N, C-alpha and C positions, 0 to 999 in steps of 0.2 A: 504494500500500500504506500502511495506517495503522501507524505505528511507536509512537505514544503516544496516550493519551487523557487528557482532563481534563473535569470537569463544568462548572465555572463559568469564564466568560471572564476573571475576575479572579484565577484561580489562578496562583501563581508557579512551580508545578512540574506536570509531567505524569507519568503512569506508563507506562513502556516496556512494550509488550505483545508484542514479538517478540524472538527471539534474534538475536544477531549485530550489534548496534548498535556501530559502530566510529567512532573520531574521524574527523571530516571528512565524514561522511555527512549529506546533507540529509534531515532527518526530517520526515515528515508526521504531523500530529496531528489529532484530532477533538475538538471541543468539544461534549459530549453535550447540554448544556442549550440550545444554540443550533443544533444540527444543522448545523455548518459546520466547515470545516477551518482549520488554522493550521500553522505550521512553525517549525523551528529547526535550526541546523546543530550536530551533536554535536561537542563539543570534546574529549571523552574517550570511551573505550569504556564502555558502560553495560549492565549485565546486565538481563535480562528481570525485570520486577517491581519494579525500582528506579526512582528518580525522575530526571527530567531537568529542569534549571532552564530556565525559559522567559524569565526576565528576570535582569538582574544583581542580585545580593543582597549586602548588606554585613552585617558582624557587628552583631547586635542587631535586624535586620529580622525580621518575622514571616513564616513560610512558610505559604502557603495551598494546600491540596490538597482537592479536592472541595468548595470553598467554605468549608472549615473551617481554623482555626488549628491546625497540627500541630507547631509548635515555633518556635525562634528560631535564626537563623544564628549560628554561632560562628567561621566562617572565610569569607572572601570566596568567593562562588560566581558565576561568569560564566554568562550564558545559554549553554546547550548543555552545561554540565558536569554531572557525576554529583552528585546531591544525596542524601546518605545520612547515616548516623550519624557520619561523620568530620567533617561540616561543619554538621550540624543537631542540636540537642539539644531535648529536651522542656522545656516550661515548668512541668511538674508538680512538679519538685523541683530 
């Protein structure tokens, strides 16, 4: 079962596409641009439509989603953790 998707293999986050992602689950992902799978273990519960970190990220790092810069990290995010507005902020302002 596919739990998350990403477009670019360089993305630092994937988008969860199923309900019920719980901490400790082995998640299967699909890299759309390369038509291949990847994976990560969830460290936190993550709601459908939200992002899961695929790599460890430190404050100041750029977050890539769908191959695009979507913001900067403001609090450490470990691979498998929930990546959202509490730890990522826009660079627009």
